[in-house]
Every structure is written in structure tokens, then in C-alpha cells.
N, C-alpha and C positions, 0 to 999 in steps of 0.2 A: 744828263744835267749840264754838260759843257755846251750842248746846242741850244739850251733854254735861256731865255732872257728873263731875269727874275721881275723885271718890270711887267711881265705879262701877268704875274701873280696879282699885282695892283689892279691891272685892268680887268682880270677875271672876277676879283672880288666886287669891284664897282659894278660890272655887268650883271652879276648875280644878285646883288643887292637892289639895284635900280630896275633891273628887267627892261631896260631901254638904252639904246646906244646914245640918244640925244641926252638923257639925264646923266648917264655915267660919264660922257664927255665933259658936261658941265661941272660935275662933281670933281673931276680930276684936272680941270681947267685945260682941256685939250680940244682940238678940233674934232668934229665928227668923222671926217675921213681917216685921221690917225687912229682913232679907237675902232673904226670900222676894220682897218688893217690888223689891228691887234686881234679882234674877234675872228677874223679870217685865219689868223695863224692858230689861234686856240682851237677853232673848229677842226682844222687840219690835223693838229696834234692829237686830239681826243677822238676824232673820227665821229664827231657827234655835232649837231647844230647848236647845242646849249640853249639857244633862245629860239622858240618856235612860234610863228605868228598864229594867233587865234583871234580872227576878226580884226579889230583895230588896235589889238594890244598883243604883247608877247607874253609867253609862258615859258618856265624853265621846263626843260626836258627831264626825264627821270634821272638820267646821269648828272645834270646840273643840280638838281635837288640834293643829290648825295654829295656833290663836290662843294655846295655851299658852306657847310659847317667846317670841312676840312680846310677850305681856303682861308677862312678868317683865322683859324688856328695856326696855319702855316704863316700867314702874314704877320700875326702877333709874334710868333717865335722868331721870325727873320728881324723884325723890328727890335726885339730884345737883344739879339745878337750884336746888332750894330749901334745899340745904345750903350753897351758895356764900356767901362773906362779902366784904365790901368790904375789911375789914382782918382779915387772917388771920396768926396766928402759930402755929407748931407746938406751943409750950409749952401753948397754951390749946385746941387743936383736939381735936375728938372724931370726926374723920372716919375712915370705914373705907374702905381701898383694897382693890379687888378685882383679884387678879393670878392669871392662869392659868399653868400650867407642868407639868412632869413631876415625879415624886417625887425625881429627881435635882437639879432645880433648887431645889426646896423644901429639901432636905437640905443644900444648899451655900450658894447666895447668898440664898435666901429666909429661912433662919433667921439668917443674919448681918445682913440688912436689918432683920429684926424686932427684933433685939437693939439695933442701932444706933438705931433710931427710938424704942425704948422708953427710951432713956437721955436723949433730948432732948424727947420728945413723949409723955409717959405716957398721954394720952388717946387717942392715935391707934391704929387697930387695923387689921391686915392680914387679909384673907380669902383663903387660897390654895386654889384649885380646880384639879383635874387637867384639862388640856385634852384635847380630843377631835379626831379627824380632821376632823369637820364644823366645828368652831371654826376650825381652821387654814385649811380650804378657803375659809370665808366671813369671814376676818379682817377684811377692809375694812368690812364691815357690822356684824358681831358685836362689834367691839372699840370701837364707840362708847359702849357702856354698861359697859365694863370699864376699868380703869386700866392694865393691861398684860398681856403675855404673855412669859413667860421661855422662849425657844427659840433654838437655835443658828441661825446664817445658813444659808440654803439652802432654807428653807420658806416664808418670807413675803417679799413684795417691795413691797407698797403702803403700808406703814406707817412711820413714824419709828421710829428705833432708835438705841441706844447700846451699844457693846461693853462688856461687863463683865469678862471674863477668858477666858483660852484653857486648854484642857484637852487631854489626849491619850488615846488609847485604849490599853487593854491586854487581853491574853486572859486568860480564866478556865478553869480546868480542875480536875478532881479531883486531889488530891495525888498519887494513884497512877496518873494517867494515863500509858499507855505511849506516849510520843512516840517518833518514829523516833530522835531524838537527845535531848540534854539540854534542848534547847529545840525547839518545834515547827517543822516545815519545811512548805513550801507544799503538799506532798503530804498532810500531817496535815490541813490546812485543807480539802482537797478530799475526803478520805476519811471524816473523822469526822462524826458528827451535831452539829447546832447547836441552841442555844436563841437566838432572836431576841427583841428587845424590841418591835419593830413591823415589820409587813410588809403595806403597803398603798400606794396610789398617792401618798398624801399624808403618810402616817406611815412614816417610815423613819429610818435613821441613815446618816450619810455614809460610815461604814466599811462598812456593808452594801452600799452601792452600789459602793464601791471594790473589794470582793471580786469582784463580778461583773464589773467593768471588767478586773480581772486575769485573767479567765477561770475563776473559780471560782464554781460555782453550789452555794451551801451546801445541804446536805441537813439541812432544818429539822424537827426532831421536836417542838418546842414554841414557842409564841409567848406571851410574857407582857409585858404592857404596864406593866412596873415595872422599872426598873434596880436597885433595892435588893433585889427579891425574886428577881432572875435567879440569883445564886449558889446559892440553894437548889434550883433546877432542874438544877444542874450537879453538885453534891457527890454522890458516890457512883455516878456515871455516867461514860460515856466521851464525854459531850458537851463542846462548847466554847462559849464565849460571849464577847462583847466589852462592855466598860464603860468608862466614863471613869475615870481614875485617881483622882479624887475619891471614886467610888463604890468603888473597889478598897480604899481606906483601911477602908471599912466591912466589905468582904468578907474583908479580911486577918484581922479579928477572929473569922471563922467557921472552925472546925477542919475541916481537910480540903480547903481550897481552895488552889489553886496559882495565882499570878499571874506572868505572863511577858509580855515585850514580843512583839508580832506580828512575823513574819519579812518584813515589808515596811514601807515608810514610810507610815504611816497619816496620812491628812489630819487636822490638828488640829481640835478642837471649839471654834469661835468663839462662845461663848455671849453673848447679848444680850438686852437688854429692849426689847420693841417697844410702841408705843402708837399709837392713832388721832391724826391730825393735829388732830382737834377739841380735844384736851387740851393742845396745844403751848404756849399761853400762859396757861395755869392755874397761878398761883403755887403752889397746893397741890401740883399734880402735878409741877411743876418740883422742889419740895423732895423729893418722893417719888423722883423720878429720881436726884437727887444722893445720897440714901441708898443706892440700889442701886448706883450707881457706886463709893461708898466700900465697900460690901459686897463688890463684885467685887474691889477691891484687897486686902480682907481675905482672901478665899478663895484669891487667887493666892499671898499670902505663905505661907498655911497649907499649901497644896499644893506650894509651891515651884515654881510654874510661872509664867513670865512671860507 
């Protein structure tokens, strides 16, 4: 490490992102010869060309593809080290908090936390990014360079967490959906096609698992990894879908959507904020966690769910 210049990390990140010396140099406000010199040093260090010409363009080598994600993570971690302050107050802070989650989490507790923070710390910024199955599966390693992930209990076990609020599941259907009765029966759930939000080993909903535990194997016609977009895949069809009641408030504004309770006792959604133990004693992070806890109470009141 003593022989390495950490500025090379910045150059590497730009080169892997832009896949062009010209564009990377412009991004970093450097001359092309200066960045070419950095690329030469990086190639010597890794024993790999990193960028390989293919026709008129450059492609990442297999090693460069592997380095791309590690580089951004390392750069973010280094930035956080040098942003730390001995005396920190939210009123004077300009810190950016990186939080992962679903669009449901962002539309509920995320926006509430952003508003609460802006009222007391106008210089603080939140960056909300959608989580991925890979991020959830490797949360113990990947969350070192992030501030948190908004995801219900049942997906992550090795991180610290705080519960924010509980939600419940409701069924969505087209307003003209021909249920067996006024409300859906278990036979409707078994016979009608479905739209699911997630369907993989690590990406799933508790209610989807519960349906299978009840002996119903949903006939899935579409998978859309967005709770807020799901109603659009149901309107005008005979499909069914399940969303959290907070999302149903948005769906109710969409003409032609019917919202009903499921014909079984659905497991509640225990929404939580998770973070890596490395952040446990960081006063800035502790402040952020308190903001999300307050935001969770706000959302619970808004949706009248305790």
C-alpha cells in the first residue's frame, strides 16, 4: 500500500466507468496524457490491459469487470473516512447518506426521512438507490460502504437493524374483476393469474411465500420489480397482485383498480432499517438512524397502522 497512490483509485474508477481515456480525463478535469500515465501505472500494477480495443471502442477485460464493483465500493469507503469529523452537528453537515431499498420504501419512509432531515440539517443529502438480489445476498460485505438498506425482516440476518413500522398486505384487482363472491375466495387465488413483484431465491415477499405454504401455487403471468408500477399491470386484466397498504393508497388514485383484503390472515410487513456494524458508533450515522425512526412513526400515523 505504501507504494500506491490513492489517486489511482479515482483514475481507475473513471476509466472503468467511462471505458475511454478521453471521457475519463474530461470527467476528472485532467489532460489525456496525465490520465494515460495513470492507466499505464494501473496496467503495470495489475499485469492486465484493463481496457482492450475492439474496433473503434474499448471494452473492459474480465479482470476490469471484476474490479469495477470493488473500485466504486473502495472509493466510497475512502471518501467516508476523510469526511469524518471530530465535532459534528447536523446543522452544519454536508454529508451524503447512501441508502438502498425498494420503491415502496422510498415512497414511504424514505421521503418522510428526507423531509425530516431537511428541516434540521439543510446541507445533508440522501442518495436512495434500488437494491438488487446480489446486494441482499452479499449484504454483510456490500453494506460496509453504504449507510443502510430499507427492507423488511426475513431477508437479512447479519446486520444491525431497527424496526420502523408495520404494514399489511392487500389484494389488487381490476375494478370489473369477476370474483366468485363480493370478495375473493381462496379458489380465486388459485385460479386467477398473478403479477408478482419479486420471484427468486433471495428476492421475494412474505405473502408470496405464505400463499405457497397455504397450498396455492400462483400462476404468474408477469414479474415487475416495482410495487408502485404493479397496479398498471393489473388494470384491464383478470390478474391479481398483492401490495402493502401504503402502496394501495397510491393505487387507489388510479381509475379501474379494486383494493380488497385477502381471504387469509396475511403475515404483516415488518419494515426495518439495516446497517453494517462498522457504523454502529458513528455519531452521524446514529443521527441518521434516529431520523428514520421518526420517519417510521410518521408513516405509521399516516397509514393508521401501529
